[in-house]
Structure formats: structure tokens, C-alpha cells
C-alpha positions, -999 to +999 in steps of 0.1 A: -327-604-127-346-574-113-360-572-078-375-538-068-393-530-037-413-501-024-415-495+014-431-466+032-405-444+049-430-439+077-420-474+088-385-460+097-392-427+114-359-427+134-341-424+101-361-395+088-359-376+121-322-382+126-301-350+130-264-344+121-240-351+149-206-335+153-186-366+141-152-361+126-148-384+096-123-391+069-134-399+034-111-416+009-121-419-028-099-440-051-100-445-088-120-475-100-103-508-110-111-545-109-091-547-076-110-517-062-143-532-071-136-564-052-146-563-015-116-556+007-110-576+039-136-566+065-157-577+095-190-575+075-194-577+037-226-573+016-224-582-021-261-586-030-254-619-046-267-639-016-290-634+013-280-606+037-258-615+066-274-619+100-278-586+118-282-566+085-314-550+073-320-534+039-349-510+035-359-501-001-380-473-016-378-471-054-347-492-053-337-528-058-312-555-066-303-558-103-281-578-126-270-564-159-280-531-175-316-518-178-336-486-176-334-489-138-296-491-135-262-498-151-237-523-139-209-504-121-177-500-141-150-527-134-178-550-120-174-588-123-210-589-136-225-598-102-257-583-087-257-548-074-280-523-056-296-496-077-315-466-065-338-449-090-349-412-091-362-400-058-354-434-043-338-444-010-319-475+001-310-478+038-286-506+049-286-509+087-265-531+110-271-544+145-234-538+154-215-505+153-184-502+131-157-476+127-156-476+089-176-484+058-164-489+023-184-493-010-179-493-047-201-467-065-206-468-102-213-441-128-212-414-102-237-385-108-238-352-090-274-359-079-263-391-061-260-388-023-248-410+006-255-405+042-236-421+071-259-432+100-249-438+136-260-467+158-287-445+174-300-434+140-283-400+141-269-386+108-231-386+111-222-372+077-236-368+042-221-365+008-230-358-028-215-375-059-195-343-065-176-350-033-165-384-045-150-373-078-143-340-097-163-352-127-196-365-114-211-369-149-224-405-148-198-420-171-202-458-169-166-467-179-141-441-167-121-448-135-129-413-123-166-419-121-165-455-108-148-455-074-141-472-042-152-449-014-142-454+023-155-434+052-139-437+087-150-421+119-129-406+147-123-432+174-139-408+199-171-404+179-202-426+176-199-458+156-214-463+122-247-482+123-257-480+087-255-462+054-282-446+032-281-442-006-303-416-023-306-403-059-322-373-075-322-391-109-317-425-125-297-440-110-272-447-082-255-480-084-234-495-056-219-529-048-195-547-024-202-527+008-181-536+038-180-525+074-149-528+096-134-521+130-096-513+129-071-533+149-060-518+182-027-505+167-046-487+140-069-472+166-038-457+184-025-442+152-059-427+144-062-413+179-028-397+175-037-382+142-070-368+152-056-353+184-032-333+163-061-316+145-086-316+173-082-278+178-092-272+142-122-295+142-136-293+178-161-266+170-172-276+135-205-293+131-189-319+107-152-322+100-144-342+069-110-349+055-111-357+018-085-380+002-086-386-036-067-413-053 
């Protein structure tokens, strides 16, 4: 099954004009596995196997939903064979939510250095951006190794703007992603996060973007 769409980016100018904020974020990247591929518990899950949930919009430009391997994309490692989102060379896929969330997690397959991911705030502001090389030390596009097929989770500081979407881009063929989930931590978790961020506030206050990287 192949479903590709082309949309003009002019239709979403607020995304193109968004500027980086001063959000403090924590990025966790864990080795791929069947358990890691599966969508973790969340408040909102997108698997691309069914219609999008209410309140979710997917904008595609040289990107689409695929099943199986083709010239347009490869099934992510450790996948259960289900449909996935593929972004081709110079393509963009923007997944937007009507509700703000504190974290987003996704499984990205065959990570390449030319893949990139952008975190979008509820106002359209760019909260953070990453390349494939920030998800793994060997971003060479290997389709089978655990090091290049990973579960990536990004969490924002409780004092910062909430996440309103995520944008996937690729400078080559292709970026593949599946099982994207958005979550809001329980109140007790918020308190622990607030305590942790307050301890490093002095080191991060004047940085445009503070990112803690955690590799598994």
C-alpha cells in the first residue's frame, strides 16, 4: 500500500515562519527492539494503521503512508509490519495536535544523518530541532541494527510552552517513523521534573535551547 500526497507549504505559513523559542527539553534515545517499537502508554497515539484521531492533522509534502519496502521507504527495524510514515528527499511531514502535550515519543527507522525532526509549540513556534546524528552515534541508515532504529522521546520543561506538533524532514531518501505518541505526565512526575529543572536552571536560563541527551 502506498499513499503519497503533495501539499503546498504556503498553506501552512505559521509553520514556515516559526522561530526557535528558549524551551528547555530532554531528549532520550533508546536502542531499537520489538518492545521499543510498540507504542508506549500515552494520552494520544498515532500508528498510521487507521484514521487519524480527532484533533490531529497530518500535512504531507513528498511524504506518505507506506506498507512494506519500496524505493520510497523501508519498514523500520523491529516493526510488526504495519503501516508507517515515510518522508522522501526534500520532503516534509507535519503532525499537528489541537491540544498541548509535555512530551512526544516516536520510533524512527534506519536513521540517517540527513534526517531531521522539529518540535513545534502550540503557537507554531519552533521549540527544538534535531538531526539524525543526535539520535545515534552511527546515523548511517542501517535498516536492521538496534543503534539506527530507535525509540526517541522528547520532554519539555514544565515551565515552558507545550508541544503542539512534530515535523519530520529529510535531505535524502528517506525518513521512516511509526507509533508516535503524545503525553502529559502525572502531577507527581511534574513535581519531580520541576525539582530537577530547578537544579540546573542557572546553567540553562540564558541559553537559546537547552537539551539534555540521554542515550540507551
